[in-house]
Every structure is written in C-alpha cells, then in structure tokens.
N, C-alpha and C positions, 0 to 999 in steps of 0.2 A: 678360258673356262674349262673346268674339269672335264666336261662332256666331250670337248674336242680332242682330247688324248685318250679316250676309251680304248682299252684293248680290243683286238678284234674278237667279236662275240662268238662267232661261229667258227671257231678254229678247229684243229684236230681234236677228236674226242679221246679222252683218256678214261677209261672205265674206273669209276670209283670203287673203293674196297667194298666188299659185301657188307651190308649192315642188316640188323634185325629190325626191319620196318615195323612189322605187326606189333611188336611189344611196346614200341615208343609211341605209336598212335593211340593204342587202347588207353594208355594212361591220361590222354589230354582231351579225349572225344566222348566222355560219358555223357548221356543225354542230359540236358538241363531240365530240371523239374518244371511242370507246367504251373501256370498261374492258378490261383484259387478260382474255382468255377462259380459262377453266379447261381443264386438260389432263386427259384421261382415261388412267388407267393400264390396262394389259392384265393381266388375271389369268390366270396360268398354272396349268394343272392338273399335279399330279404323279401318276405311276403307282405303284401299289403292286406291289412285287415278290412275286408269289404264290409263286414257288418256294421262296424262304427261309422263308416261313410254313410251307409244307408240310413242308419238311425238319425245321423245328424241332418240329413236332407229332410226326413220325415218331420223331425222336430220343427225345422224351419217352415215348412208348409203348414204345420198345425198352428203354429203362432201367427202366421200370416192370416190365416182363416179366422182366428179369434179376434184379430185387430180389425177385421173387415176390409182389409186392403189387399191389394196384389202382393204376392210373394216377392221379397226383395233378394237379390243375389248377395251371397256371403263370400267375401274375398279372404282366402286363407294365406295368412302372412307366412313367409319362410321363417324358419327358426333362426334365432339370433345367436351369435357366439360372443363370448365376453373374454377379456383378458388375453392370456396366451394361447387360448383355444382358437382365436380367429387366424385364418390362414391368408396369405398373400402369395400369389403366384409370381416368382421372379424368374425371368428368363435365365437359362444356363449361360454362364459366361463362355465365349469362345477362346479356345487356347491361342496363343500368338502364333502368327505364320511367318515363314522365312521371307526374306533373308534375315539372319540373326547376326548378333556380334559374335566374335569368336575368342574363346580363351584356351589357354594352354596349360598342361601339367606335365611334369617329367616323372618317369618311373624307371627304376632299375630292376628288371626282372631277372631273377636267378633261377634257371631251369635245372633241376637235378639231372645229373648225368647218368646215363645207363651204366650197368655194371662194367667196370674197366675202362670207362671213358670220364672225360673232365666235365666239370660243371659248365654250362653255357650261359653267359651273361648277355642279356638283351636290353641295353638302354633304349627306352621307348618314350617318344613325345606323343601325347594325346591332345587333340583338339576337340572342342565341344562347343555347342551353342551357348552363348553367355549373354549376361546382361550387359548391354552396351550399344553402341551405334553400328549398324550394319555398314559394311564397306570400309571400316577403319582396320589398321593392321591388328592381327591377333595380339592378345595381351596375356602374359603369364600371371596365373593366379586370380584372374577375374571371376566373380560369382557365376555359377552356371544358371541357365535359364530353365529351371526345373518345370516351370508351368507348361512348357511346351513338350516336355518328355513323356514317357522315356522314349529315347531316339535309337534307331538302328545303329549297329556297330559296323565299322568298315575297318579292315586291317590292310595297309599298304605295303607292298614289297617292292624295294627299289632295284634298279638295274646294277649290273656288276660294276664296282668301282665308282658308284656314284653315291653321294650322301643323300639319305632321305629328305632332308630339309632343302635340298635344291629343288624340290618339287612343290615348295610352299605355295605357290599360286593355286594350284589345283587342290592341294590339301585344304587351304582355307576355303575355297569355293564349296568343297563338299560339306565342311562343317557349317558354314553359313546357311546351307540349304537344309540343315536339320539332321546331320549325322554326327556320331562320336567317331572320330578318325585317328587310328593309331598307326604310327610308322616306326616299327622297331628297326634297330640297327643289327643286322645279322653278323655273326662272327665270320671273319676271313673273306667278306666280299665287300666290305666298306672301305674307302680311302683312309679312314681312321682306325682300322683293325689293328690292335696291338700286335697280333701275330703275323701281320702281313696279309697278303692276298692269296687266296687258294680257292679258284673257282668250283672245284669238284666238291666243296663243302656244301653247295646248294642241295644236295641230296638230303641234308638234314634240316633243311629250312621249312618244308611242310610241317614237321613236327614242331619246330620253333614257333610257327605261325599258330598252330593249335594251342600251344602253351600260352601265347599272348592272349588268345580268345578267352581261355579258361581264366587266366589271371585277372582280365579286365571284368569279366562277368562276376567273378567272385568280389572284386572290389565294388561293383555296382550293387551287389546284394548285400554288402556290409554297411553298417551304419557310420555316420560322421565323416566320411571321406569326400573328396572332390567328386568323384564319380557315383556317389551313393544315390541309388534309384534312377540313375540317368540313362541306363542302357536298356533296351528291350531285348531280353535274351533269345526271343524267337526270331528275331530279324537280324541276321549277320551276313555281311557280304565281303568279298575280298577284291582287291584291285592290285595289279602288278605291272611293271614295265620291264621289258627286256627279259633278262634272266628271272627277275621278279614276277614277270608274267608267266614264265615257265612254272615257277613254284606255286603261284596262285592257281593255275591250271591243275596242277597235280593234287593240291589240297582240296580242290572243288570237285574234281572228276576222275581221278586215277585211283584204282582199287588198292595201290600200295599205300596211299596216304590219305584217303578221302576223309574229310571231316563233315559228317552229316548235319552239323549246325549251320554250314554255309548254305545260304539260300539264293545267292546271285553272285556272278563273277564277271569282272571287267578285265580283259587281257589287252594291254597296251603294247603293241609290237612284240609278241611273245610266240611261243611255239610248244609243241609236244617235245619230249626229250627222252631218249632211250635210257638215260641214267635212272629214271624212276622206273622201277621194274614190273609195275602192274599193268592193267588194262585201262584205257581211257574210256570215259563215257559210260560208266556203270549207271544203272537206274536207281533211284528216279533222276530224271534230267535236272541239271541246274541251269537256270536262265542264264544266257551268256551273251556278252557284248564284246566284239572284237574290234580293235581299232588298229589301223596300219597306215603309215605313210607310204606313198608310191614311190618316193625317191630315197629308198633304203636298201641298196643292193649289197651292202657289206656286212652289217651287223645283223639284220633280221629281214631278209628279202620277203617280198609279198607272198612267195610261195609258201613260207612257213605259216603265216596267218590264214591263207587260203586253205591249206591242208587241214588245219585244226577246225577251221569253220565248216568245211565240207563234211567232215567226219562227226561233228557234234550234232545231237538231236535238237529238235525245236523245243522251247523257243530260243531263237538266236538271232543275232543281228551283227552286220558288218558295216563298219564306218570307214570308208576309205578317204583318207586325207591327201588330196591331190597336191603333188610336189613337195610333200613334207618329208624330212629326213628321219632318222631314228630318234631324234630327241626334240626337234623343232616345235612340234605341236604340243609338247608336254612341259617344256621348260621355259619358253620364251613367250612373253606377254604379246598379245596381238590376236587378230581375228581367228587363227587356227586353234589357239589355246582356248578361246572363248567357246568355239564350236565343240571341242572335246568336253569342256566343262559342262555346257548345256546338255549335250546329248548323254553323257554319263549320269547326270543328275536326273534327266527324264527316265532313263533306264532304271536307276535305283529307286526312284519314286514309284514306278510301275511295280517292281517286284519285291520291295522291301516296305513300302508305304502303301502298296495295293491300290494305287490311283490309276484306274483304267484310262481316263483321258490322257494321260502321259504318252501313250502310244502315238497319238496324233502330234503331240508335241515334239516327240522324237523325229518323226518323219519331217516336220517343218524345220527343226533345228539342225537336222543332218543332211539336209539338201540345200547346198549352197552352190551356185553356178560357179565353176572354176576353182572351187575350194574343197567341197566335200559331197559325197554321195552315201546313202544309207540303203541297205537292202536287208530283207529277212527271207529271201528265197531259200530253197532247200539246199541248193548248191550254186557255186560260182565257177565260171570257166576256169580251166586249169591254167596256172600261171607258169611262166617259163621257168625251167629249171627245177631243182629239188631243194629240200630244206635240210641242210646239214645237221646231223645229230638227231633227227627225228625218226620215229619209227617208220619202216616201209609200209606203203599202202596208200 
C-alpha cells in the first residue's frame, strides 16, 4: 500500500523561498454576496361595523314581536368560496434526510499564476448527495439530489505523497451525510504529480485551496451545471490529513493565508508549521476538531496535535484514537474509521448545519472504551517531546 512507504513527514525543515502571500490570497477570498433577504408583509386589521350588527339584531326582535312568538336565534353562515378562490391547506413537504446516495464529477481547475510564476492545474473530484440508494458505491455523473440542498461545501487536503482518492471511504461518508466534498490534487505533493514530489510546495496550497472554493462556488451559482444551486456559499469547511492538515489549519486560522469563508476545520494528524509566515488563531475563532492516533511517533507525534489544540481558542474538540497510527483510522475500513466518520460528521453538522443536538452525539460517538476518547477542555496535559517544524510556544 502506498501509505506504508510514505516519506518521513517531520524531517529536517528547509525554509521555502519567500512568496508574496497577501497578493495571492486577496484574489480568491473576496466575500461571497449574501442571499436575498426576506421581505416582511404588513398585516392590516379590519374594523367590524357594529352598527350593522346592532340593526340586524333589532330587526329580528321586531319581527319576532310582530309574529307574537319568542325571538328566534339567527345563525350567520360563513362566506363561501367558489372556483379557484377556495383554499386548501397542504402541509409543506419535508426535505429528504441523510444518508444519501453519492455522485461524483471531475473538474480540472486552472489557477492563474502570479506574475513570474507558472499556471497551477488542480484536478479535482467532487462528491455530492445524489439520487440513488444510500450505502452503494459512488457513481460518476448520477443526478444530484437537489431537493435536499443547498449543501455545505467541504474541501479535503490529502497527506504528502498520498492520492486523495485513497481516502474514498471518508469522502463518501461525508457526501452521504449531506455535504459537497471536493478533493483537489495539489501540484508536487501527489504521487501522480508530473513534476515529481517537492514538499515545500505546500506553502502555496492554502491559496490553491481558496481557489478551489471560489471555483466551486462560481459553478454552483451558474446555471446548467452539475453543481448548479447545490452549494450553500455561507457554509464552507476544510478537512486535511497530515501535511494536508497543516494546509487546512493555515487556511482556516493563520493570518498569512486565512480564508474568511471557512466556518469549520477538521485536522487529522496535522500540525502548525513555521513555513506559513503569519500568526495562528486570529479572530474570529473557527470551530476546530483535532483527531490524532496515539501510535504515531514518526510522522505526526501527538505532541503536534496537542500543541495546536492547546493554543486554539474555543470552540474546539480533541478526538484521541487509541493505538492508531498515522493513517490507520483514515484509510482502513473498520471500527476506528467508523468512529472518525461519525465524530467528524457530528462536528460538521453542529457547525455547518447548525444542529445543536449533534454535540451530544459527538460525545457518544467519540467515547468508545479502548478505542477513542473525546474532550473539549481548554487544554490537555503536555505530551512528551516537541513538534518538529512547529512554531515555538
């Protein structure tokens, strides 16, 4: 398996060449226009003409007196409606609920290069809730389930020298839960990169990530495409594993590259990285879920995840996967991956779907004796050792 031959993730740090970060991020992080606001109608009150009612009652009494009998009660019939004027109250139909079928579409996103740099090409697979049977393999080109949308957008960033599609089990689970999930192939860090591998290229990946967000929101806003009307532009999240977690954290929380459209971040065995020149955890805080295997001493030791968790502001959560390695809980089918899928979906449902009960579900799904523990305390006890490549602090 490819993941068994991963290069050592936390090796000696070679400072990347200085880049003009600010200029790149301004191009792709312009605020998305808000939805049309609702208009409120004014309810007008009608006055009842009391004089007519009094006259009607007096006339009835007078007629009764002339007839020599007791007055009789008069029942006023409600007005009748005819033809199309008649109204029938029909309960509003409920939108479909997950799990959904999963469809896929492929895009080749061409990111304009900065002056003096080359164009960057980002092949991107997009998964989306689709018409079909839940639990079946994802299908290319199947019709989207538009009646359940629009859906939040998730952009997933893979680890170094790992193909994004290796994570298909998790990607499918997120799409089936009601998310549009994009997994771009970044230049120079995928095993299929035409130019080979160059780990320092990840300093450009937050800008690549923002470009993917912009491109897919534009596709959703356009008419006639697969993604047309499918994405909620106000609800965007990022998820990343290993170096992809470093990229996702920078895009969500570092002043060098922060994209303010990102409303939630999930970091799978990731870390802070000095290669990103800004300051972490600028305000406002982005809700954060950190996931870490306890048996990951080489690629991303727990000290890296604990450091970023302790420095991050609330709301934040730490899911410790007992005995899991750098990849086992994210790539291999079984109970550990099931826990990661459930807890990440609970977290995303809480902060992108705004379902408050999902916090209780997170606690239940993330507390499995001998397998997983979940905490949201302000800090965790210090882990042994330091985190190579992370800022001091």
